[in-house]
C-alpha positions in Angstrom: -33.0 6.5 13.5 -31.8 6.3 9.7 -31.2 2.2 8.3 -29.0 1.0 6.2 -30.1 1.2 2.8 -31.3 5.9 4.1 -27.5 5.8 4.6 -25.6 4.1 2.1 -28.5 6.5 -1.2 -27.6 9.3 1.1 -23.0 8.9 2.2 -21.7 7.7 -1.2 -19.2 4.8 -0.9 -15.4 5.3 -1.1 -12.9 3.1 -0.4 -10.8 3.0 2.8 -7.6 2.4 4.0 -6.7 0.8 7.0 -2.5 2.0 8.1 -0.8 -0.8 7.9 -2.3 -1.8 4.2 -0.5 1.5 2.5 2.6 0.5 4.6 2.3 -2.8 2.8 1.4 -1.2 -0.9 3.6 1.9 -0.7 6.6 -1.3 1.1 6.8 1.6 4.2 6.6 1.2 8.0 3.6 2.5 9.3 5.2 4.5 11.2 6.0 5.9 8.2 2.3 6.1 6.7 1.1 7.6 10.7 3.4 10.5 10.2 1.9 11.1 6.4 -2.5 11.2 6.9 -2.6 12.1 10.1 -2.8 15.4 10.0 -3.8 15.3 6.0 -8.1 16.4 5.6 -10.5 14.0 5.2 -8.9 10.7 6.8 -11.3 9.1 9.0 -9.2 8.9 13.0 -11.1 7.3 15.7 -9.5 7.5 19.4 -7.7 10.3 20.9 -5.2 12.9 20.3 -3.8 13.4 23.4 -5.5 11.5 25.8 -4.6 11.2 29.5 -2.6 8.2 29.1 1.0 7.4 28.0 -0.6 5.9 24.7 -1.5 6.9 22.7 -4.3 5.5 21.0 -6.1 6.1 17.8 -7.5 4.8 14.3 -7.4 6.1 10.6 -8.8 4.9 8.3 -7.9 6.7 5.2 -10.1 7.1 2.3 -8.8 6.4 -1.2 -8.5 9.5 -2.2 -6.8 11.5 0.4 -4.6 8.3 -0.6 -4.1 9.1 -4.0 -4.0 12.8 -4.0 -0.3 12.4 -0.9 0.6 9.8 -4.1 1.0 12.6 -6.6 2.0 14.6 -4.0 4.7 12.2 -3.2 5.9 11.7 -6.4 5.8 15.2 -7.5 8.5 16.0 -5.1 10.7 13.5 -6.3 10.5 14.0 -9.6 10.9 17.9 -9.0 15.0 17.1 -6.5 
């Protein structure tokens, strides 16, 4: 098993955001943020997307680079209207 110092040396650390953090920063609902990021490459999806229960329990952790990429894409769509 790898020690935490080995993991820190081998894995680059990037800030990851919760859905609620981005929703607050962008002044959007958590549902809108979840829809924007759930299928975005690079987002960590923790939990089952298709559970046997009625309600799905999925936690998203969104890397800063993905936040920047989506923001850039959305900003360029707004300019081209």
